[in-house]
C-alpha positions as semicolon CSV with decimal commas, in nm:
position;residue;x (nm);y (nm);z (nm)
1;X;5,253;12,312;-20,092
2;X;5,235;12,582;-19,825
3;X;5,423;12,907;-19,838
4;X;5,679;12,858;-19,562
5;X;5,897;13,141;-19,431
6;X;6,270;13,057;-19,411
7;X;6,258;12,996;-19,035
8;X;6,019;12,705;-19,086
9;X;6,206;12,533;-19,369
10;X;6,463;12,255;-19,369
11;X;6,377;12,091;-19,038
12;X;6,513;11,741;-18,982
13;X;6,155;11,633;-18,913
14;X;5,832;11,833;-18,967
15;X;5,765;11,870;-18,594
16;X;5,716;12,157;-18,353
17;X;5,752;12,080;-17,984
18;X;5,461;12,257;-17,821
19;X;5,517;12,496;-17,529
20;X;5,436;12,319;-17,202
21;X;5,339;12,544;-16,912
22;X;5,581;12,494;-16,621
23;X;5,733;12,183;-16,791
24;X;5,926;12,345;-17,081
25;X;6,261;12,499;-16,995
26;X;6,578;12,598;-17,183
27;X;6,726;12,250;-17,148
28;X;6,426;12,092;-17,321
29;X;6,408;12,360;-17,591
30;X;6,779;12,338;-17,669
31;X;6,770;11,960;-17,707
32;X;6,462;11,976;-17,930
33;X;6,628;12,229;-18,159
34;X;6,957;12,036;-18,167
35;X;6,756;11,730;-18,274
36;X;6,627;11,928;-18,572
37;X;6,273;12,019;-18,464
38;X;6,140;12,352;-18,341
39;X;6,154;12,365;-17,963
40;X;5,938;12,606;-17,768
41;X;5,842;12,721;-17,421
42;X;5,596;12,969;-17,269
43;X;5,739;13,305;-17,172
44;X;5,552;13,268;-16,843
45;X;5,767;12,970;-16,745
46;X;6,045;13,215;-16,662
47;X;5,976;13,331;-16,308
48;X;6,057;13,597;-16,205
49;X;6,001;13,786;-16,528
50;X;6,366;13,896;-16,538
51;X;6,464;13,533;-16,593
52;X;6,317;13,536;-16,944
53;X;6,603;13,745;-17,083
54;X;6,856;13,513;-16,919
55;X;6,686;13,206;-17,064
56;X;6,671;13,350;-17,416
57;X;7,040;13,432;-17,395
58;X;7,114;13,078;-17,279
59;X;6,914;12,921;-17,562
60;X;7,062;13,149;-17,829
61;X;7,421;13,088;-17,717
62;X;7,375;12,712;-17,687
63;X;7,227;12,682;-18,036
64;X;7,497;12,904;-18,185
65;X;7,763;12,684;-18,025
66;X;7,594;12,374;-18,167
67;X;7,591;12,525;-18,515
68;X;7,962;12,607;-18,496
69;X;8,041;12,253;-18,388
70;X;7,803;12,087;-18,634
71;X;7,771;12,299;-18,950
72;X;7,649;11,991;-19,137
73;X;7,335;11,968;-18,918
74;X;7,246;12,311;-18,776
75;X;6,989;12,341;-18,501
76;X;6,630;12,426;-18,578
77;X;6,500;12,767;-18,464
78;X;6,323;12,803;-18,132
79;X;5,988;12,954;-18,041
80;X;5,841;13,140;-17,744
81;X;5,474;13,121;-17,654
82;X;5,297;13,443;-17,554
83;X;4,959;13,430;-17,380
84;X;4,774;13,729;-17,522
85;X;4,476;13,701;-17,284
86;X;4,407;14,015;-17,081
87;X;4,490;13,839;-16,754
88;X;4,856;13,813;-16,857
89;X;4,998;14,124;-16,692
90;X;5,347;14,032;-16,812
91;X;5,276;14,052;-17,184
92;X;5,422;14,398;-17,239
93;X;5,742;14,314;-17,050
94;X;5,783;13,977;-17,219
95;X;5,722;14,121;-17,563
96;X;5,997;14,377;-17,507
97;X;6,235;14,094;-17,421
98;X;6,152;13,873;-17,721
99;X;6,183;14,169;-17,956
100;X;6,517;14,261;-17,801
101;X;6,639;13,904;-17,847
102;X;6,478;13,870;-18,193
103;X;6,318;13,535;-18,113
104;X;6,269;13,363;-18,453
105;X;5,921;13,223;-18,391
106;X;5,644;13,341;-18,160
107;X;5,341;13,128;-18,078
108;X;5,045;13,338;-17,965
109;X;4,755;13,195;-17,768
110;X;4,417;13,302;-17,629
111;X;4,373;13,612;-17,838
112;X;4,509;13,756;-18,164
113;X;4,647;14,111;-18,159
114;X;4,775;14,317;-18,447
115;X;5,018;14,512;-18,229
116;X;5,182;14,192;-18,105
117;X;5,216;14,059;-18,459
118;X;5,356;14,390;-18,584
119;X;5,620;14,389;-18,309
120;X;5,738;14,041;-18,411
121;X;5,736;14,128;-18,780
122;X;5,946;14,439;-18,709
123;X;6,261;14,224;-18,689
124;X;6,153;13,950;-18,929
125;X;6,007;13,708;-18,675
126;X;5,733;13,458;-18,758
127;X;5,400;13,445;-18,573
128;X;5,203;13,122;-18,537
129;X;4,865;13,149;-18,365
130;X;4,688;12,856;-18,207
131;X;4,319;12,814;-18,280
132;X;4,044;12,561;-18,211
133;X;3,807;12,638;-18,499
134;X;3,794;12,792;-18,846
135;X;3,639;13,119;-18,729
136;X;3,928;13,186;-18,491
137;X;4,170;13,090;-18,768
138;X;4,031;13,358;-18,998
139;X;4,052;13,623;-18,725
140;X;4,413;13,533;-18,652
141;X;4,520;13,564;-19,015
142;X;4,323;13,888;-19,057
143;X;4,520;14,033;-18,766
144;X;4,853;13,937;-18,919
145;X;4,947;13,587;-18,804
146;X;5,182;13,416;-19,050
147;X;5,064;13,066;-18,969
148;X;4,818;12,863;-18,766
149;X;4,835;12,587;-18,509
150;X;4,517;12,382;-18,540
151;X;4,447;12,250;-18,190
152;X;4,211;11,961;-18,252
153;X;4,032;11,717;-18,024
154;X;4,262;11,512;-17,806
155;X;4,538;11,771;-17,767
156;X;4,692;11,830;-17,426
157;X;4,617;12,141;-17,225
158;X;4,368;12,384;-17,379
159;X;4,223;12,175;-17,660
160;X;3,935;12,211;-17,901
161;X;3,669;11,957;-17,986
162;X;3,697;11,956;-18,365
163;X;3,811;11,649;-18,555
164;X;4,155;11,713;-18,707
165;X;4,012;11,611;-19,045
166;X;3,740;11,876;-19,027
167;X;3,963;12,148;-18,885
168;X;4,249;12,115;-19,133
169;X;4,031;12,074;-19,439
170;X;3,830;12,387;-19,355
171;X;4,146;12,590;-19,302
172;X;4,301;12,465;-19,625
173;X;4,000;12,581;-19,826
174;X;4,122;12,941;-19,788
175;X;4,468;12,948;-19,628
176;X;4,792;12,837;-19,797
177;X;5,033;12,945;-19,523
178;X;5,201;12,736;-19,253
179;X;4,975;12,503;-19,055
180;X;5,074;12,281;-18,764
181;X;4,833;12,018;-18,635
182;X;4,797;11,939;-18,265
183;X;4,599;11,657;-18,113
184;X;4,714;11,314;-17,988
185;X;5,026;11,298;-18,208
186;X;5,295;11,090;-18,041
187;X;5,461;10,873;-18,308
188;X;5,614;10,912;-18,651
189;X;5,319;10,762;-18,834
190;X;5,094;11,029;-18,689
191;X;5,340;11,297;-18,804
192;X;5,306;11,169;-19,160
193;X;4,928;11,150;-19,120
194;X;4,920;11,518;-19,022
195;X;5,098;11,603;-19,345
196;X;4,865;11,380;-19,545
197;X;4,570;11,578;-19,411
198;X;4,724;11,904;-19,529
199;X;4,926;12,025;-19,231
200;X;5,291;12,118;-19,271
201;X;5,394;12,019;-18,920
202;X;5,291;11,797;-18,633
203;X;5,266;11,983;-18,303
204;X;5,373;11,747;-18,023
205;X;5,356;11,821;-17,652
206;X;5,255;11,548;-17,410
207;X;5,510;11,293;-17,530
208;X;5,791;11,538;-17,451
209;X;5,684;11,556;-17,089
210;X;5,812;11,200;-17,051
211;X;6,169;11,300;-17,139
212;X;6,461;11,344;-16,904
213;X;6,506;11,708;-17,004
214;X;6,148;11,812;-16,923
215;X;6,092;12,007;-16,602
216;X;5,819;11,777;-16,472
217;X;5,807;11,566;-16,160
218;X;5,897;11,201;-16,192
219;X;5,542;11,117;-16,084
220;X;5,405;11,323;-16,373
221;X;5,636;11,155;-16,623
222;X;5,558;10,810;-16,492
223;X;5,184;10,878;-16,505
224;X;5,217;10,954;-16,876
225;X;5,405;10,630;-16,935
226;X;5,145;10,428;-16,744
227;X;4,830;10,600;-16,876
228;X;4,624;10,583;-17,194
229;X;4,356;10,796;-17,356
230;X;4,106;10,646;-17,108
231;X;4,288;10,835;-16,833
232;X;4,228;11,180;-16,986
233;X;3,945;11,408;-16,877
234;X;3,824;11,724;-17,057
235;X;3,732;12,006;-16,817
236;X;3,729;12,385;-16,779
237;X;3,749;12,373;-16,399
238;X;4,116;12,456;-16,359
239;X;4,166;12,766;-16,576
240;X;3,821;12,856;-16,708
241;X;3,904;12,717;-17,054
242;X;3,840;12,355;-17,147
243;X;4,146;12,138;-17,157
244;X;4,264;11,779;-17,123
245;X;4,413;11,654;-16,796
246;X;4,540;11,333;-16,641
247;X;4,286;11,169;-16,411
248;X;4,544;11,046;-16,156
249;X;4,648;11,404;-16,077
250;X;4,285;11,506;-16,032
251;X;4,227;11,221;-15,791
252;X;4,544;11,316;-15,602
253;X;4,396;11,664;-15,557
254;X;4,095;11,510;-15,384
255;X;3,855;11,550;-15,676
256;X;3,645;11,302;-15,870
257;X;3,760;11,324;-16,235
258;X;3,430;11,179;-16,353
259;X;3,220;11,439;-16,171
260;X;3,395;11,775;-16,202
261;X;3,198;12,100;-16,173
262;X;3,201;12,365;-16,443
263;X;3,411;12,680;-16,400
264;X;3,313;13,038;-16,473
265;X;3,495;13,132;-16,799
266;X;3,497;13,499;-16,693
267;X;3,745;13,409;-16,418
268;X;4,015;13,284;-16,652
269;X;4,368;13,348;-16,526
270;X;4,682;13,272;-16,721
271;X;4,931;13,512;-16,570
272;X;4,916;13,495;-16,194
273;X;5,018;13,263;-15,914
274;X;4,682;13,085;-15,892
275;X;4,720;12,973;-16,252
276;X;5,065;12,833;-16,187
277;X;4,944;12,643;-15,880
278;X;4,654;12,489;-16,069
279;X;4,877;12,368;-16,350
280;X;5,141;12,240;-16,110
281;X;4,898;12,021;-15,919
282;X;4,674;11,919;-16,211
283;X;4,868;11,767;-16,498
284;X;4,776;11,865;-16,852
285;X;4,803;11,586;-17,105
286;X;4,671;11,481;-17,445
287;X;4,509;11,160;-17,562
288;X;4,809;11,034;-17,759
289;X;5,005;10,907;-17,459
290;X;4,920;10,543;-17,526
291;X;5,222;10,552;-17,759
292;X;5,454;10,663;-17,476
293;X;5,601;10,363;-17,298
294;X;5,923;10,492;-17,141
295;X;6,102;10,802;-17,016
296;X;6,388;10,878;-17,257
297;X;6,612;11,161;-17,377
298;X;6,478;11,413;-17,627
299;X;6,737;11,309;-17,886
300;X;6,632;10,945;-17,858
301;X;6,264;11,030;-17,883
302;X;6,311;11,247;-18,193
303;X;6,526;10,975;-18,350
304;X;6,245;10,728;-18,287
305;X;5,993;10,966;-18,442
306;X;6,217;10,994;-18,748
307;X;6,249;10,617;-18,779
308;X;5,873;10,568;-18,745
309;X;5,809;10,849;-18,993
310;X;6,041;10,695;-19,251
311;X;5,891;10,350;-19,196
312;X;5,542;10,490;-19,250
313;X;5,650;10,650;-19,576
314;X;5,795;10,322;-19,698
315;X;5,487;10,132;-19,588
316;X;5,271;10,367;-19,792
317;X;5,525;10,380;-20,077
318;X;5,552;10,760;-20,082
């Protein structure tokens, strides 16, 4: 059993909704937390930067109101994703805001920094760092991360190429802290499977794009409903880091998804306008979307996950 900090205990379902660039917004995060799972969003989704403080206030007040009205089923905590890569010229500002608001969980990506972790720990916050291999996992923990998000093959957005079996088992040979597993998880059986492999949580992103609360175009949502893993392409063209994307959006941009050129990794950009444009036009998505067959509310989707999770436990008699 992992050592879990209080913020990560007692969820209604062992699920973290992953931060979706552009798509996640306070409405989505609030509904995820009210449903009993950790909801999250990237700090960079708040544009202009001053909007971040307003959004954190909105989320905090909404969840507090829910807890007052429903003391028997309090909301789960929420998380904010910080891109630590050097191209993010907003990091200092956004860190000041999350510290001010004492955000319970911070998800760091594309670089592990001791000063960022120390700032979150100063008020008792929890830091989860996403990684794509065991070497990066060790560096993250050495620099003070409390937990890890193992981004395995098939995950949406910036994904690794490691099998989830290999990645989790290597991490568990030396780390007994919180671990979330990401990679093509879109139903309750897969949530249970993640736990069976040694993870504490399933990290689910793409399936939440096809919810009414998500800030995605209807075309994007419908493409997820209509597509399968055969419609996902792995490329570094759009941000300089390899990730998984929906082929229909690539075709709509006038490109051939089966013959994409390679990008120069030194030109990575995760903080500026060009990055936002690329992600708006090219839709990130993981391989698990074959399980997504309709656009529904967050509450209904989480309830379905719970039902599938319970059914899988009964089926396996555990």
